[in-house]
N, C-alpha and C positions, 0 to 999 in steps of 0.2 A: 271833235264831238258831233259835228254836223252830220255824218253818215250814220250814226247810232241813235235812232229816235228815242228809245227808252232812257239812254244815258243822258241826252240832252233834256228830255222832259223832266226827269227825275231830279237833275241838278237844278233846273230852273224852279221846279216845285219847292226844292229845299230853300232856296233863296227866299221865295215867297213866304214860306213857313217862318223863316228867321225874322222877316220884317213884320209878320203877324204876331209872332212872339213879342217883339220889341213894342208894337202897338199895344198889345193886351197888357204888358207889364207897365209901360209908361202912362198910357191914357185910361185904361180900365182898372188899373191896379189889381189885376188878376194874375196870380203867381203859380198856382197848383196845376190847374187844367192846362195852362199854357206851357208849362214845363214838359208835361206829357206829350202834348202836341209837338213840341220841338224835337223831343227824342224820337218819337215814331215817325214824324214827317221828314226828318233828315236822314233817318236810317235807310229809307227806301233807296235813295241814290247810293249810299255807301255800299248797300248789299248788291246793287247792280253792278257797281265798280268792282266789288269783290268777286262777282261771278265771271268776270272777264279773265281771272286767273284761276278758274276752277281746274281741279285736278283730273276731272272726268265729266262726262256728259251728265252723269247722275248728280255730281257735285254742283254743276252748273244749274240744273233743274232745282235742286235743294236750296241753293242760295236765292234763286228767284221766287221760290215758294215762300221763303221767309220774308223776302222783300214784299210779296203780295200780302202776307199777314200784317206786316207793318203798315201797309197802305189801307188795309181795312180797319186797323186800329186807329189810324190817323182820321179815317172817315168818321169813326165813332166819336173822337174827340171834337171834331168840327161840328158834328150834329149837336153834341152837348153844349158846345159854346154858343151855337145858334138858338137852341131851345131855351137856354138859360138867359138869353138877352145880351151876351157879350158881343156877338156879331149881328149886324143887321142883315136884312134879306139880300141886298145887293152884295155885301162882302162874302156872305155864305155862298150865294149861288156861283160867284166867280170862281171861288176856290174849289167848291164842290164839283164843278165840271172838270176841273183839272185832276182830281183824284179819281174820279169815274174813268177818265181816259187813261190814266196810269193803270188802273186795275185792269181794263180791258186788254191794254197792251201786254201787261205781265201775263194775263191769262192765256192769250194767244200764243205768246213765246213758250210758255210752259207746256201748253197742249201740243204744239208743234214739235217741240223738243222730245216730249214723251213719245209721240208717234215715230219720230226718227229712230228713237232709241229701241223701240220694240220691233221695228221693221228690219233691223239688223239681224 
């Protein structure tokens, strides 16, 4: 995984999301929002992995675009958890920077892939 930045970052992010889910369930007794966060936050890495076996360049782009949608949804749940007081500022800022970085990487890969696709 060392040479694929998005694969590594999305996997490590999924691990953080799992730990955050456990914290929210055990410490904060929050079960609904955290479940949504768990689903979308772990889906990013799963879709990145799925894109490795894409049937075409268009399929590759499509899978990463869905990963980007999941990342945007994850960002929404994180913001909601922060604004509702389940996450403090330090917790929020730490994980927020990760999802911003993942979104930027995904956007860059998608843009570059689309440019290569249309250049042919």
